C-alpha positions as semicolon CSV with decimal commas, in nm:
position;residue;x (nm);y (nm);z (nm)
1;M;0,822;-0,876;3,472
2;A;0,626;-0,753;3,168
3;E;0,807;-0,559;2,899
4;P;0,713;-0,195;2,847
5;D;0,474;-0,129;2,557
6;F;0,729;0,088;2,377
7;I;0,965;-0,204;2,304
8;L;0,886;-0,330;1,956
9;R;1,033;-0,680;1,931
10;E;1,100;-0,845;1,593
11;N;0,783;-1,056;1,606
12;C;0,543;-0,803;1,759
13;P;0,228;-0,708;1,565
14;Q;0,341;-0,347;1,523
15;R;0,651;-0,459;1,331
16;R;0,482;-0,748;1,151
17;I;0,238;-0,507;0,984
18;H;0,534;-0,334;0,818
19;Y;0,669;-0,665;0,687
20;I;0,328;-0,747;0,539
21;L;0,271;-0,404;0,381
22;N;0,635;-0,346;0,288
23;G;0,590;-0,262;-0,080
24;K;0,533;0,093;-0,199
25;W;0,219;-0,008;-0,390
26;T;0,070;-0,274;-0,160
27;S;-0,148;-0,046;0,052
28;M;-0,256;0,154;-0,251
29;V;-0,366;-0,159;-0,440
30;L;-0,565;-0,273;-0,138
31;S;-0,719;0,072;-0,099
32;V;-0,825;0,090;-0,465
33;L;-0,973;-0,261;-0,450
34;S;-1,183;-0,154;-0,151
35;Y;-1,407;0,021;-0,406
36;G;-1,490;-0,314;-0,566
37;P;-1,354;-0,578;-0,803
38;M;-1,133;-0,446;-1,082
39;R;-0,954;-0,565;-1,389
40;T;-0,585;-0,496;-1,447
41;G;-0,648;-0,199;-1,675
42;Q;-0,879;-0,039;-1,419
43;L;-0,613;-0,079;-1,151
44;E;-0,351;0,078;-1,379
45;R;-0,574;0,380;-1,440
46;A;-0,651;0,411;-1,068
47;L;-0,279;0,405;-0,982
48;P;-0,097;0,647;-1,217
49;G;0,276;0,584;-1,212
50;I;0,268;0,211;-1,146
51;S;0,432;0,000;-1,415
52;K;0,267;-0,315;-1,549
53;K;0,553;-0,517;-1,401
54;M;0,515;-0,361;-1,055
55;L;0,136;-0,399;-1,060
56;T;0,170;-0,766;-1,156
57;Q;0,430;-0,824;-0,884
58;T;0,220;-0,647;-0,621
59;L;-0,095;-0,836;-0,719
60;R;0,091;-1,167;-0,695
61;E;0,221;-1,077;-0,349
62;V;-0,117;-0,974;-0,209
63;E;-0,282;-1,276;-0,372
64;S;-0,026;-1,515;-0,220
65;G;-0,086;-1,350;0,117
66;G;-0,457;-1,416;0,088
67;L;-0,551;-1,048;0,077
68;V;-0,673;-1,047;-0,283
69;H;-0,865;-1,300;-0,490
70;R;-0,787;-1,340;-0,861
71;E;-1,071;-1,470;-1,072
72;V;-1,019;-1,579;-1,431
73;F;-1,324;-1,570;-1,656
74;H;-1,299;-1,812;-1,948
75;V;-1,429;-1,579;-2,216
76;V;-1,286;-1,435;-2,535
77;P;-1,092;-1,218;-2,486
78;P;-0,979;-1,355;-2,146
79;K;-1,090;-1,156;-1,845
80;V;-0,918;-1,146;-1,506
81;E;-1,067;-0,964;-1,209
82;Y;-0,919;-0,888;-0,869
83;S;-1,112;-0,838;-0,546
84;L;-1,043;-0,820;-0,177
85;T;-1,082;-1,132;0,031
86;P;-1,237;-1,112;0,380
87;L;-0,880;-1,093;0,514
88;G;-0,801;-0,811;0,270
89;I;-1,107;-0,620;0,387
90;R;-0,975;-0,641;0,745
91;F;-0,647;-0,481;0,634
92;V;-0,821;-0,204;0,441
93;E;-1,004;-0,070;0,747
94;P;-0,694;0,079;0,917
95;L;-0,550;0,182;0,579
96;S;-0,866;0,380;0,508
97;A;-0,826;0,560;0,839
98;L;-0,466;0,647;0,749
99;Y;-0,566;0,764;0,399
100;D;-0,846;0,977;0,546
101;W;-0,595;1,130;0,788
102;A;-0,362;1,205;0,495
103;K;-0,642;1,383;0,305
104;D;-0,728;1,588;0,614
105;N;-0,364;1,672;0,687
106;A;-0,221;1,753;0,344
107;A;-0,058;2,067;0,486
108;A;0,135;1,862;0,741
109;L;0,255;1,632;0,462
110;D;0,360;1,936;0,257
111;E;0,555;2,071;0,555
112;L;0,726;1,735;0,607
113;E;0,826;1,714;0,240
114;D;0,955;2,073;0,247
115;N;1,161;1,998;0,559
116;L;1,311;1,687;0,399
117;R;1,387;1,872;0,074
118;R;1,557;2,158;0,261
119;S;1,756;1,912;0,471
120;A;1,873;1,725;0,161
121;E;1,969;2,054;-0,009
122;A;2,167;2,165;0,297
123;A;2,345;1,829;0,315
124;S;2,440;1,844;-0,053
125;K;2,578;2,200;-0,012
126;Q;2,790;2,085;0,283
127;G;2,932;1,804;0,070
128;E;3,039;2,039;-0,211
């Protein structure tokens, strides 16, 4: 008997996508690189709030996963450029759809954040 579609087993694709894109910055790095190859400084400017350490860590993770290619140019000063691989491009397609949805539904995101803030405030008042 086949399992219902709503059961999300540990190794199912729906859960595996979360393991792959588990970092806060992973999807944003991939999204920014969808606009073309970039150097580290360009990525930092495109992602306000990311630390150099976190950017480096995220780039290493997506590179090791085969989503991003790192190219070192042997020039003075040294130049390193990051770009999406064909696999990375495949992951950006659904991310772009999600980001487009977010832009079109900013009010829903505002409402969600307001609800969460109010819930947290109510919980802290109950704990006083």
